[in-house]
All heavy atoms as TSV, in Angstrom:
chain	resi	resn	atom	element	x	y	z
A	1	MET	N	N	-15.165	-59.802	26.107
A	1	MET	CA	C	-15.680	-58.529	26.576
A	1	MET	C	C	-16.423	-57.829	25.437
A	1	MET	O	O	-15.934	-57.748	24.317
A	1	MET	CB	C	-14.517	-57.652	27.041
A	1	MET	CG	C	-14.963	-56.383	27.705
A	1	MET	SD	S	-13.576	-55.488	28.392
A	1	MET	CE	C	-13.159	-54.457	27.012
A	2	SER	N	N	-17.599	-57.337	25.743
A	2	SER	CA	C	-18.381	-56.687	24.692
A	2	SER	C	C	-18.036	-55.206	24.586
A	2	SER	O	O	-17.489	-54.616	25.505
A	2	SER	CB	C	-19.877	-56.861	24.970
A	2	SER	OG	O	-20.228	-56.198	26.160
A	3	GLY	N	N	-18.361	-54.654	23.443
A	3	GLY	CA	C	-18.102	-53.243	23.197
A	3	GLY	C	C	-19.153	-52.679	22.266
A	3	GLY	O	O	-20.009	-53.409	21.754
A	4	ARG	N	N	-19.082	-51.381	22.036
A	4	ARG	CA	C	-20.015	-50.709	21.139
A	4	ARG	C	C	-19.366	-50.572	19.762
A	4	ARG	O	O	-18.217	-50.150	19.667
A	4	ARG	CB	C	-20.370	-49.323	21.677
A	4	ARG	CG	C	-20.936	-49.316	23.077
A	4	ARG	CD	C	-22.390	-49.686	23.149
A	4	ARG	NE	N	-23.213	-48.664	22.548
A	4	ARG	CZ	C	-24.468	-48.867	22.171
A	4	ARG	NH1	N	-25.035	-50.028	22.330
A	4	ARG	NH2	N	-25.161	-47.904	21.626
A	5	TYR	N	N	-20.105	-50.929	18.728
A	5	TYR	CA	C	-19.605	-50.869	17.356
A	5	TYR	C	C	-20.572	-50.064	16.505
A	5	TYR	O	O	-21.788	-50.250	16.598
A	5	TYR	CB	C	-19.481	-52.279	16.759
A	5	TYR	CG	C	-18.413	-53.116	17.408
A	5	TYR	CD1	C	-18.678	-53.853	18.554
A	5	TYR	CD2	C	-17.139	-53.181	16.866
A	5	TYR	CE1	C	-17.711	-54.630	19.150
A	5	TYR	CE2	C	-16.149	-53.960	17.454
A	5	TYR	CZ	C	-16.444	-54.672	18.594
A	5	TYR	OH	O	-15.469	-55.438	19.187
A	6	GLU	N	N	-20.019	-49.177	15.680
A	6	GLU	CA	C	-20.836	-48.456	14.700
A	6	GLU	C	C	-20.713	-49.196	13.376
A	6	GLU	O	O	-19.608	-49.408	12.877
A	6	GLU	CB	C	-20.371	-47.019	14.527
A	6	GLU	CG	C	-21.249	-46.265	13.540
A	6	GLU	CD	C	-20.775	-44.855	13.299
A	6	GLU	OE1	O	-19.625	-44.698	12.824
A	6	GLU	OE2	O	-21.532	-43.920	13.578
A	7	VAL	N	N	-21.857	-49.594	12.835
A	7	VAL	CA	C	-21.878	-50.355	11.583
A	7	VAL	C	C	-22.563	-49.504	10.516
A	7	VAL	O	O	-23.707	-49.075	10.698
A	7	VAL	CB	C	-22.631	-51.690	11.765
A	7	VAL	CG1	C	-22.575	-52.511	10.487
A	7	VAL	CG2	C	-22.052	-52.477	12.935
A	8	LYS	N	N	-21.855	-49.255	9.412
A	8	LYS	CA	C	-22.435	-48.534	8.278
A	8	LYS	C	C	-22.796	-49.561	7.213
A	8	LYS	O	O	-22.009	-50.464	6.920
A	8	LYS	CB	C	-21.452	-47.511	7.722
A	8	LYS	CG	C	-21.210	-46.361	8.674
A	8	LYS	CD	C	-20.321	-45.306	8.061
A	8	LYS	CE	C	-20.100	-44.179	9.059
A	8	LYS	NZ	N	-19.213	-43.155	8.531
A	9	PHE	N	N	-23.981	-49.386	6.640
A	9	PHE	CA	C	-24.459	-50.366	5.657
A	9	PHE	C	C	-25.361	-49.698	4.642
A	9	PHE	O	O	-25.811	-48.568	4.824
A	9	PHE	CB	C	-25.202	-51.511	6.370
A	9	PHE	CG	C	-26.466	-51.080	7.077
A	9	PHE	CD1	C	-27.698	-51.194	6.462
A	9	PHE	CD2	C	-26.419	-50.550	8.359
A	9	PHE	CE1	C	-28.861	-50.791	7.105
A	9	PHE	CE2	C	-27.575	-50.146	9.013
A	9	PHE	CZ	C	-28.791	-50.272	8.383
A	10	ARG	N	N	-25.602	-50.416	3.563
A	10	ARG	CA	C	-26.484	-49.946	2.492
A	10	ARG	C	C	-27.426	-51.087	2.145
A	10	ARG	O	O	-27.001	-52.231	2.031
A	10	ARG	CB	C	-25.643	-49.559	1.278
A	10	ARG	CG	C	-26.438	-49.128	0.080
A	10	ARG	CD	C	-25.529	-48.742	-1.072
A	10	ARG	NE	N	-24.906	-47.456	-0.789
A	10	ARG	CZ	C	-23.606	-47.206	-0.889
A	10	ARG	NH1	N	-22.778	-48.148	-1.264
A	10	ARG	NH2	N	-23.131	-46.013	-0.603
A	11	TYR	N	N	-28.713	-50.777	1.984
A	11	TYR	CA	C	-29.668	-51.794	1.561
A	11	TYR	C	C	-29.398	-52.170	0.111
A	11	TYR	O	O	-29.137	-51.305	-0.717
A	11	TYR	CB	C	-31.108	-51.286	1.696
A	11	TYR	CG	C	-31.547	-51.139	3.138
A	11	TYR	CD1	C	-31.653	-49.883	3.733
A	11	TYR	CD2	C	-31.840	-52.253	3.915
A	11	TYR	CE1	C	-32.044	-49.747	5.053
A	11	TYR	CE2	C	-32.222	-52.136	5.229
A	11	TYR	CZ	C	-32.324	-50.880	5.794
A	11	TYR	OH	O	-32.705	-50.750	7.107
A	12	LYS	N	N	-29.465	-53.461	-0.187
A	12	LYS	CA	C	-29.293	-53.907	-1.573
A	12	LYS	C	C	-30.500	-53.480	-2.387
A	12	LYS	O	O	-31.624	-53.470	-1.904
A	12	LYS	CB	C	-29.114	-55.421	-1.624
A	12	LYS	CG	C	-27.791	-55.864	-1.047
A	12	LYS	CD	C	-27.557	-57.337	-1.237
A	12	LYS	CE	C	-26.208	-57.716	-0.660
A	12	LYS	NZ	N	-25.989	-59.161	-0.696
A	13	SER	N	N	-30.262	-53.123	-3.641
A	13	SER	CA	C	-31.318	-52.612	-4.507
A	13	SER	C	C	-31.456	-53.496	-5.743
A	13	SER	O	O	-30.486	-54.077	-6.217
A	13	SER	CB	C	-30.978	-51.184	-4.935
A	13	SER	OG	O	-31.896	-50.736	-5.897
A	14	ASP	N	N	-32.695	-53.565	-6.264
A	14	ASP	CA	C	-32.939	-54.305	-7.510
A	14	ASP	C	C	-32.477	-53.509	-8.722
A	14	ASP	O	O	-32.186	-54.065	-9.770
A	14	ASP	CB	C	-34.438	-54.610	-7.659
A	14	ASP	CG	C	-34.925	-55.569	-6.586
A	14	ASP	OD1	O	-34.109	-56.359	-6.082
A	14	ASP	OD2	O	-36.126	-55.519	-6.255
A	15	SER	N	N	-32.394	-52.202	-8.582
A	15	SER	CA	C	-32.019	-51.332	-9.693
A	15	SER	C	C	-30.500	-51.280	-9.849
A	15	SER	O	O	-29.791	-51.037	-8.881
A	15	SER	CB	C	-32.558	-49.928	-9.453
A	15	SER	OG	O	-32.038	-49.035	-10.409
A	16	PRO	N	N	-29.981	-51.493	-11.053
A	16	PRO	CA	C	-28.533	-51.446	-11.251
A	16	PRO	C	C	-27.953	-50.029	-11.189
A	16	PRO	O	O	-26.759	-49.854	-11.009
A	16	PRO	CB	C	-28.338	-52.044	-12.642
A	16	PRO	CG	C	-29.629	-51.803	-13.339
A	16	PRO	CD	C	-30.700	-51.857	-12.270
A	17	THR	N	N	-28.812	-49.010	-11.291
A	17	THR	CA	C	-28.319	-47.635	-11.297
A	17	THR	C	C	-28.493	-46.927	-9.950
A	17	THR	O	O	-27.916	-45.883	-9.735
A	17	THR	CB	C	-29.038	-46.808	-12.380
A	17	THR	OG1	O	-30.443	-46.850	-12.131
A	17	THR	CG2	C	-28.743	-47.355	-13.756
A	18	SER	N	N	-29.298	-47.494	-9.053
A	18	SER	CA	C	-29.559	-46.853	-7.767
A	18	SER	C	C	-28.863	-47.614	-6.645
A	18	SER	O	O	-29.129	-48.790	-6.431
A	18	SER	CB	C	-31.068	-46.823	-7.501
A	18	SER	OG	O	-31.322	-46.334	-6.214
A	19	ARG	N	N	-27.946	-46.931	-5.947
A	19	ARG	CA	C	-27.241	-47.578	-4.850
A	19	ARG	C	C	-27.933	-47.391	-3.512
A	19	ARG	O	O	-27.723	-48.154	-2.601
A	19	ARG	CB	C	-25.812	-47.028	-4.742
A	19	ARG	CG	C	-24.947	-47.429	-5.892
A	19	ARG	CD	C	-23.511	-47.135	-5.608
A	19	ARG	NE	N	-23.310	-45.772	-5.147
A	19	ARG	CZ	C	-22.178	-45.309	-4.689
A	19	ARG	NH1	N	-21.135	-46.093	-4.631
A	19	ARG	NH2	N	-22.063	-44.068	-4.303
A	20	GLY	N	N	-28.721	-46.349	-3.364
A	20	GLY	CA	C	-29.359	-46.069	-2.087
A	20	GLY	C	C	-28.402	-45.367	-1.144
A	20	GLY	O	O	-27.197	-45.311	-1.382
A	21	GLY	N	N	-28.941	-44.858	-0.067
A	21	GLY	CA	C	-28.133	-44.118	0.890
A	21	GLY	C	C	-27.421	-45.021	1.878
A	21	GLY	O	O	-27.750	-46.190	2.029
A	22	VAL	N	N	-26.452	-44.446	2.559
A	22	VAL	CA	C	-25.716	-45.165	3.594
A	22	VAL	C	C	-26.430	-44.968	4.918
A	22	VAL	O	O	-26.812	-43.853	5.273
A	22	VAL	CB	C	-24.262	-44.660	3.691
A	22	VAL	CG1	C	-23.538	-45.305	4.853
A	22	VAL	CG2	C	-23.533	-44.918	2.388
A	23	ASN	N	N	-26.638	-46.070	5.631
A	23	ASN	CA	C	-27.264	-46.038	6.942
A	23	ASN	C	C	-26.230	-46.433	7.978
A	23	ASN	O	O	-25.272	-47.153	7.669
A	23	ASN	CB	C	-28.428	-47.032	6.986
A	23	ASN	CG	C	-29.492	-46.711	5.960
A	23	ASN	OD1	O	-30.287	-45.828	6.143
A	23	ASN	ND2	N	-29.462	-47.434	4.852
A	24	ALA	N	N	-26.432	-45.994	9.205
A	24	ALA	CA	C	-25.513	-46.357	10.285
A	24	ALA	C	C	-26.303	-46.698	11.528
A	24	ALA	O	O	-27.353	-46.107	11.791
A	24	ALA	CB	C	-24.547	-45.226	10.568
A	25	THR	N	N	-25.818	-47.664	12.283
A	25	THR	CA	C	-26.427	-48.026	13.549
A	25	THR	C	C	-25.324	-48.429	14.515
A	25	THR	O	O	-24.228	-48.803	14.083
A	25	THR	CB	C	-27.453	-49.166	13.369
A	25	THR	OG1	O	-28.150	-49.360	14.592
A	25	THR	CG2	C	-26.791	-50.462	12.946
A	26	THR	N	N	-25.598	-48.334	15.799
A	26	THR	CA	C	-24.632	-48.730	16.817
A	26	THR	C	C	-25.178	-49.938	17.565
A	26	THR	O	O	-26.344	-49.933	17.980
A	26	THR	CB	C	-24.369	-47.565	17.799
A	26	THR	OG1	O	-23.927	-46.434	17.045
A	26	THR	CG2	C	-23.307	-47.931	18.808
A	27	VAL	N	N	-24.350	-50.964	17.703
A	27	VAL	CA	C	-24.767	-52.182	18.390
A	27	VAL	C	C	-23.744	-52.544	19.460
A	27	VAL	O	O	-22.595	-52.122	19.406
A	27	VAL	CB	C	-24.921	-53.373	17.408
A	27	VAL	CG1	C	-26.017	-53.104	16.399
A	27	VAL	CG2	C	-23.615	-53.685	16.699
A	28	THR	N	N	-24.183	-53.334	20.434
A	28	THR	CA	C	-23.281	-53.884	21.442
A	28	THR	C	C	-22.974	-55.311	21.028
A	28	THR	O	O	-23.884	-56.118	20.819
A	28	THR	CB	C	-23.942	-53.867	22.836
A	28	THR	OG1	O	-24.256	-52.515	23.162
A	28	THR	CG2	C	-23.002	-54.438	23.884
A	29	ALA	N	N	-21.684	-55.618	20.876
A	29	ALA	CA	C	-21.282	-56.943	20.409
A	29	ALA	C	C	-19.940	-57.334	21.009
A	29	ALA	O	O	-19.222	-56.494	21.551
A	29	ALA	CB	C	-21.199	-56.940	18.886
A	30	THR	N	N	-19.601	-58.612	20.875
A	30	THR	CA	C	-18.334	-59.103	21.413
A	30	THR	C	C	-17.190	-58.994	20.415
A	30	THR	O	O	-16.031	-59.086	20.797
A	30	THR	CB	C	-18.484	-60.578	21.844
A	30	THR	OG1	O	-18.979	-61.338	20.735
A	30	THR	CG2	C	-19.452	-60.704	23.011
A	31	SER	N	N	-17.511	-58.816	19.125
A	31	SER	CA	C	-16.475	-58.710	18.092
A	31	SER	C	C	-17.041	-57.983	16.879
A	31	SER	O	O	-18.256	-57.781	16.778
A	31	SER	CB	C	-15.990	-60.106	17.678
A	31	SER	OG	O	-17.045	-60.800	17.030
A	32	THR	N	N	-16.158	-57.630	15.951
A	32	THR	CA	C	-16.621	-56.957	14.738
A	32	THR	C	C	-17.512	-57.874	13.902
A	32	THR	O	O	-18.506	-57.426	13.331
A	32	THR	CB	C	-15.436	-56.469	13.878
A	32	THR	OG1	O	-14.585	-57.567	13.600
A	32	THR	CG2	C	-14.657	-55.384	14.585
A	33	SER	N	N	-17.165	-59.151	13.836
A	33	SER	CA	C	-17.992	-60.075	13.042
A	33	SER	C	C	-19.357	-60.280	13.683
A	33	SER	O	O	-20.363	-60.408	12.988
A	33	SER	CB	C	-17.280	-61.414	12.844
A	33	SER	OG	O	-17.007	-62.016	14.083
A	34	ASN	N	N	-19.407	-60.278	15.014
A	34	ASN	CA	C	-20.687	-60.394	15.708
A	34	ASN	C	C	-21.546	-59.160	15.461
A	34	ASN	O	O	-22.754	-59.261	15.239
A	34	ASN	CB	C	-20.443	-60.609	17.201
A	34	ASN	CG	C	-21.728	-60.816	17.973
A	34	ASN	OD1	O	-22.187	-59.895	18.649
A	34	ASN	ND2	N	-22.296	-61.990	17.871
A	35	ALA	N	N	-20.928	-57.984	15.464
A	35	ALA	CA	C	-21.652	-56.743	15.191
A	35	ALA	C	C	-22.210	-56.763	13.767
A	35	ALA	O	O	-23.366	-56.388	13.527
A	35	ALA	CB	C	-20.729	-55.546	15.376
A	36	ARG	N	N	-21.399	-57.205	12.823
A	36	ARG	CA	C	-21.824	-57.315	11.422
A	36	ARG	C	C	-23.027	-58.255	11.292
A	36	ARG	O	O	-24.016	-57.937	10.634
A	36	ARG	CB	C	-20.646	-57.843	10.608
A	36	ARG	CG	C	-20.935	-58.125	9.158
A	36	ARG	CD	C	-19.758	-58.846	8.518
A	36	ARG	NE	N	-18.514	-58.128	8.680
A	36	ARG	CZ	C	-17.972	-57.352	7.747
A	36	ARG	NH1	N	-18.572	-57.205	6.588
A	36	ARG	NH2	N	-16.846	-56.755	7.967
A	37	ASN	N	N	-22.948	-59.403	11.950
A	37	ASN	CA	C	-24.035	-60.382	11.868
A	37	ASN	C	C	-25.322	-59.860	12.498
A	37	ASN	O	O	-26.409	-60.144	11.994
A	37	ASN	CB	C	-23.619	-61.696	12.526
A	37	ASN	CG	C	-22.566	-62.425	11.729
A	37	ASN	OD1	O	-22.412	-62.189	10.533
A	37	ASN	ND2	N	-21.826	-63.297	12.381
A	38	GLN	N	N	-25.203	-59.096	13.588
A	38	GLN	CA	C	-26.396	-58.519	14.218
A	38	GLN	C	C	-27.114	-57.579	13.261
A	38	GLN	O	O	-28.340	-57.585	13.170
A	38	GLN	CB	C	-26.010	-57.742	15.483
A	38	GLN	CG	C	-25.745	-58.593	16.683
A	38	GLN	CD	C	-25.541	-57.740	17.918
A	38	GLN	OE1	O	-26.232	-56.734	18.108
A	38	GLN	NE2	N	-24.594	-58.120	18.751
A	39	VAL	N	N	-26.355	-56.745	12.552
A	39	VAL	CA	C	-26.963	-55.788	11.623
A	39	VAL	C	C	-27.591	-56.520	10.444
A	39	VAL	O	O	-28.703	-56.194	10.022
A	39	VAL	CB	C	-25.928	-54.747	11.151
A	39	VAL	CG1	C	-26.498	-53.875	10.038
A	39	VAL	CG2	C	-25.496	-53.892	12.326
A	40	ILE	N	N	-26.921	-57.515	9.917
A	40	ILE	CA	C	-27.481	-58.290	8.802
A	40	ILE	C	C	-28.784	-58.951	9.232
A	40	ILE	O	O	-29.782	-58.920	8.509
A	40	ILE	CB	C	-26.462	-59.332	8.298
A	40	ILE	CG1	C	-25.292	-58.625	7.615
A	40	ILE	CG2	C	-27.129	-60.326	7.361
A	40	ILE	CD1	C	-24.130	-59.534	7.281
A	41	ALA	N	N	-28.808	-59.522	10.428
A	41	ALA	CA	C	-30.000	-60.221	10.909
A	41	ALA	C	C	-31.170	-59.271	11.153
A	41	ALA	O	O	-32.325	-59.621	10.893
A	41	ALA	CB	C	-29.670	-60.980	12.193
A	42	SER	N	N	-30.888	-58.065	11.629
A	42	SER	CA	C	-31.982	-57.167	11.999
A	42	SER	C	C	-32.389	-56.171	10.915
A	42	SER	O	O	-33.423	-55.531	11.033
A	42	SER	CB	C	-31.610	-56.391	13.269
A	42	SER	OG	O	-30.479	-55.587	13.050
A	43	HIS	N	N	-31.597	-56.028	9.848
A	43	HIS	CA	C	-31.907	-55.020	8.831
A	43	HIS	C	C	-32.063	-55.552	7.408
A	43	HIS	O	O	-32.266	-54.773	6.491
A	43	HIS	CB	C	-30.826	-53.920	8.814
A	43	HIS	CG	C	-30.865	-53.046	10.020
A	43	HIS	ND1	N	-30.250	-53.383	11.196
A	43	HIS	CD2	C	-31.455	-51.855	10.238
A	43	HIS	CE1	C	-30.461	-52.424	12.077
A	43	HIS	NE2	N	-31.186	-51.487	11.524
A	44	SER	N	N	-31.935	-56.856	7.195
A	44	SER	CA	C	-31.930	-57.337	5.809
A	44	SER	C	C	-33.306	-57.278	5.147
A	44	SER	O	O	-33.409	-57.008	3.962
A	44	SER	CB	C	-31.361	-58.744	5.728
A	44	SER	OG	O	-32.164	-59.645	6.442
A	45	TYR	N	N	-34.392	-57.548	5.884
A	45	TYR	CA	C	-35.759	-57.442	5.358
A	45	TYR	C	C	-35.958	-58.165	4.026
A	45	TYR	O	O	-36.652	-57.688	3.151
A	45	TYR	CB	C	-36.185	-55.979	5.193
A	45	TYR	CG	C	-36.096	-55.162	6.459
A	45	TYR	CD1	C	-35.335	-54.016	6.498
A	45	TYR	CD2	C	-36.755	-55.557	7.613
A	45	TYR	CE1	C	-35.245	-53.265	7.663
A	45	TYR	CE2	C	-36.666	-54.818	8.780
A	45	TYR	CZ	C	-35.921	-53.676	8.794
A	45	TYR	OH	O	-35.820	-52.936	9.937
A	46	GLY	N	N	-35.299	-59.299	3.828
A	46	GLY	CA	C	-35.497	-60.079	2.619
A	46	GLY	C	C	-34.650	-59.668	1.433
A	46	GLY	O	O	-34.344	-60.476	0.583
A	47	LYS	N	N	-34.261	-58.393	1.331
A	47	LYS	CA	C	-33.451	-57.948	0.196
A	47	LYS	C	C	-31.967	-58.015	0.494
A	47	LYS	O	O	-31.154	-58.091	-0.400
A	47	LYS	CB	C	-33.816	-56.518	-0.191
A	47	LYS	CG	C	-35.171	-56.413	-0.847
A	47	LYS	CD	C	-35.304	-55.108	-1.547
A	47	LYS	CE	C	-36.592	-55.058	-2.320
A	47	LYS	NZ	N	-36.641	-53.971	-3.257
A	48	GLY	N	N	-31.605	-57.938	1.749
A	48	GLY	CA	C	-30.200	-57.999	2.120
A	48	GLY	C	C	-29.576	-56.622	2.271
A	48	GLY	O	O	-30.128	-55.613	1.846
A	49	VAL	N	N	-28.421	-56.606	2.916
A	49	VAL	CA	C	-27.674	-55.373	3.119
A	49	VAL	C	C	-26.217	-55.607	2.736
A	49	VAL	O	O	-25.727	-56.728	2.773
A	49	VAL	CB	C	-27.747	-54.873	4.581
A	49	VAL	CG1	C	-29.153	-54.485	4.962
A	49	VAL	CG2	C	-27.201	-55.901	5.538
A	50	THR	N	N	-25.550	-54.541	2.360
A	50	THR	CA	C	-24.119	-54.561	2.107
A	50	THR	C	C	-23.445	-53.812	3.245
A	50	THR	O	O	-23.744	-52.636	3.461
A	50	THR	CB	C	-23.781	-53.887	0.765
A	50	THR	OG1	O	-24.473	-54.570	-0.273
A	50	THR	CG2	C	-22.286	-53.905	0.496
A	51	ILE	N	N	-22.582	-54.496	3.988
A	51	ILE	CA	C	-21.869	-53.859	5.087
A	51	ILE	C	C	-20.725	-53.035	4.515
A	51	ILE	O	O	-19.933	-53.533	3.708
A	51	ILE	CB	C	-21.334	-54.906	6.081
A	51	ILE	CG1	C	-22.480	-55.750	6.663
A	51	ILE	CG2	C	-20.537	-54.227	7.196
A	51	ILE	CD1	C	-23.480	-54.997	7.490
A	52	ILE	N	N	-20.642	-51.778	4.919
A	52	ILE	CA	C	-19.593	-50.889	4.426
A	52	ILE	C	C	-18.438	-50.831	5.412
A	52	ILE	O	O	-17.281	-50.953	5.031
A	52	ILE	CB	C	-20.158	-49.480	4.153
A	52	ILE	CG1	C	-21.227	-49.576	3.074
A	52	ILE	CG2	C	-19.056	-48.512	3.771
A	52	ILE	CD1	C	-22.059	-48.331	2.915
A	53	SER	N	N	-18.744	-50.641	6.690
A	53	SER	CA	C	-17.671	-50.590	7.685
A	53	SER	C	C	-18.189	-50.944	9.068
A	53	SER	O	O	-19.379	-50.769	9.359
A	53	SER	CB	C	-17.016	-49.216	7.723
A	53	SER	OG	O	-17.920	-48.260	8.252
A	54	VAL	N	N	-17.286	-51.453	9.908
A	54	VAL	CA	C	-17.582	-51.740	11.310
A	54	VAL	C	C	-16.446	-51.106	12.119
A	54	VAL	O	O	-15.281	-51.444	11.922
A	54	VAL	CB	C	-17.650	-53.254	11.595
A	54	VAL	CG1	C	-17.973	-53.502	13.063
A	54	VAL	CG2	C	-18.659	-53.936	10.692
A	55	VAL	N	N	-16.799	-50.148	13.000
A	55	VAL	CA	C	-15.789	-49.416	13.758
A	55	VAL	C	C	-16.108	-49.521	15.239
A	55	VAL	O	O	-17.241	-49.256	15.654
A	55	VAL	CB	C	-15.762	-47.926	13.344
A	55	VAL	CG1	C	-14.742	-47.158	14.159
A	55	VAL	CG2	C	-15.485	-47.792	11.852
A	56	LYS	N	N	-15.112	-49.901	16.038
A	56	LYS	CA	C	-15.311	-49.970	17.485
A	56	LYS	C	C	-15.283	-48.561	18.061
A	56	LYS	O	O	-14.388	-47.786	17.794
A	56	LYS	CB	C	-14.236	-50.834	18.146
A	56	LYS	CG	C	-14.490	-51.005	19.627
A	56	LYS	CD	C	-13.705	-52.118	20.229
A	56	LYS	CE	C	-14.150	-52.290	21.677
A	56	LYS	NZ	N	-13.554	-53.416	22.319
A	57	LYS	N	N	-16.313	-48.243	18.867
A	57	LYS	CA	C	-16.424	-46.933	19.505
A	57	LYS	C	C	-15.711	-46.975	20.846
A	57	LYS	O	O	-15.699	-47.998	21.517
A	57	LYS	CB	C	-17.891	-46.552	19.712
A	57	LYS	CG	C	-18.722	-46.564	18.437
A	57	LYS	CD	C	-18.235	-45.611	17.406
A	57	LYS	CE	C	-18.817	-44.256	17.660
A	57	LYS	NZ	N	-18.451	-43.285	16.613
A	58	LYS	N	N	-15.135	-45.853	21.244
A	58	LYS	CA	C	-14.442	-45.780	22.537
A	58	LYS	C	C	-15.416	-45.542	23.657
A	58	LYS	O	O	-16.450	-45.023	23.499
A	58	LYS	CB	C	-13.394	-44.671	22.496
A	58	LYS	CG	C	-12.285	-45.008	21.571
A	58	LYS	CD	C	-11.187	-43.976	21.645
A	58	LYS	CE	C	-10.058	-44.373	20.736
A	58	LYS	NZ	N	-8.942	-43.478	20.775
């Protein structure tokens, strides 16, 4: 059964001193790992992303 998940992530940076801001998006997925993979696939843009949290929405 699929559900809605809020995924918070940060874009990876080349600078060792700049972490960048936290971004959040909501996806429909069958599991937390599926939600994580969807965000990585759609937001990495070659530099990659760091997943901070995945929370199932009610």
